[in-house]
C-alpha positions in Angstrom: 184.5 117.6 17.7 185.0 116.3 21.3 186.3 119.8 22.6 183.4 121.7 21.1 180.7 119.5 22.8 183.1 120.3 26.4 182.5 123.9 25.3 178.6 123.7 24.3 178.5 122.0 28.2 180.3 124.9 29.9 178.0 127.2 28.3 175.1 125.7 29.4 176.0 125.0 32.6 177.5 128.7 33.0 173.6 129.8 31.8 172.3 127.8 34.7 174.7 129.2 37.7 173.7 132.9 36.7 171.7 134.9 39.1 168.1 135.5 37.6 166.6 138.6 38.3 163.0 139.4 39.2 160.3 142.0 39.7 157.4 140.4 41.8 154.3 141.5 43.7 153.3 139.1 46.6 149.6 139.4 47.6 148.7 137.7 50.7 145.1 137.6 51.0 142.5 136.3 54.1 139.7 134.3 53.6 139.3 133.1 57.5 138.1 135.4 60.3 140.8 134.1 62.6 143.7 136.3 63.4 147.2 135.1 62.3 150.6 136.4 61.5 152.5 136.0 58.4 156.7 135.8 58.1 157.9 136.1 54.5 161.4 136.0 53.6 163.6 136.0 50.5 167.2 135.1 51.9 168.9 135.5 48.6 167.8 139.3 48.3 167.9 139.6 52.3 164.1 140.5 51.9 162.1 140.1 55.4 158.6 141.2 55.9 157.7 139.9 59.2 154.5 140.4 61.7 152.3 141.1 58.8 148.7 140.7 60.8 145.5 139.9 59.7 142.3 140.0 62.0 139.5 139.7 59.4 138.8 138.2 56.0 139.2 139.5 53.0 142.0 141.6 53.9 145.0 142.1 51.7 148.6 142.7 51.8 151.3 143.3 49.2 154.8 142.9 49.3 157.3 144.0 46.3 160.2 141.8 45.6 162.8 143.1 43.2 166.6 142.4 42.7 169.2 140.4 41.0 169.1 137.0 42.4 165.9 135.8 43.0 166.1 132.1 42.9 169.6 131.1 44.6 167.8 130.2 47.9 164.4 128.9 48.6 161.4 131.7 49.5 160.1 131.1 53.2 156.1 131.6 53.9 155.2 131.0 57.4 152.2 131.3 59.3 151.2 131.7 62.9 148.1 131.6 64.8 147.2 133.6 68.3 147.1 131.2 71.4 144.0 133.3 72.8 144.7 132.0 76.2 148.8 132.8 76.3 148.3 135.8 73.7 151.7 133.9 72.1 152.1 132.9 68.5 151.7 129.7 67.7 153.6 128.2 64.3 151.1 126.5 61.8 153.4 126.2 58.7 156.1 126.6 56.4 156.2 126.3 52.7 159.1 127.2 50.6 160.0 127.7 46.8 162.2 129.6 44.4 160.6 132.0 42.2 161.7 134.4 39.7 159.9 136.2 36.7 157.8 139.3 36.1 154.2 139.7 37.6 152.5 138.5 40.7 152.0 135.5 43.1 148.8 135.3 45.3 148.4 133.3 48.5 145.2 133.0 50.7 144.9 131.8 53.9 141.9 129.5 54.8 140.8 128.5 58.4 143.6 126.1 58.3 145.8 129.2 58.1 148.1 127.4 55.6 149.6 129.2 52.7 147.7 128.2 49.7 149.0 129.5 46.2 146.1 130.4 44.1 146.9 132.4 41.4 150.3 133.6 39.7 150.7 135.4 36.7 154.4 136.0 34.7 156.2 134.2 37.6 158.0 130.5 37.6 158.6 128.3 40.4 160.7 125.4 41.3 161.6 123.4 44.4 158.6 124.0 46.1 156.6 122.2 48.7 153.2 124.2 47.3 151.9 121.5 45.5 
């Protein structure tokens, strides 16, 4: 009986360490006239999309993330604003979380340029600072 409960414990621990696959479209949408940049990274899949530039309202971009190990590290979305005097990009905000599932997530960027989670279907998240 003690051995059986130990065995069950090992099975549960084993499942939680398994890589979780995903097929997720990450949609980014500008809700501001301001020019800004987004860098997007999924470390566990070595996916990196940086220097995504928005310069008008209602512009949309899509990044497809597909792989076998989606949630072993937090995904990172960084936003930057353009300093008109120096013409340099200045960091605005980092948000991060682990995502997994099959579907899409949508982030919008308002005048504050902070990545804001607007919508998600078929996608789950953990350990995030989006809330």
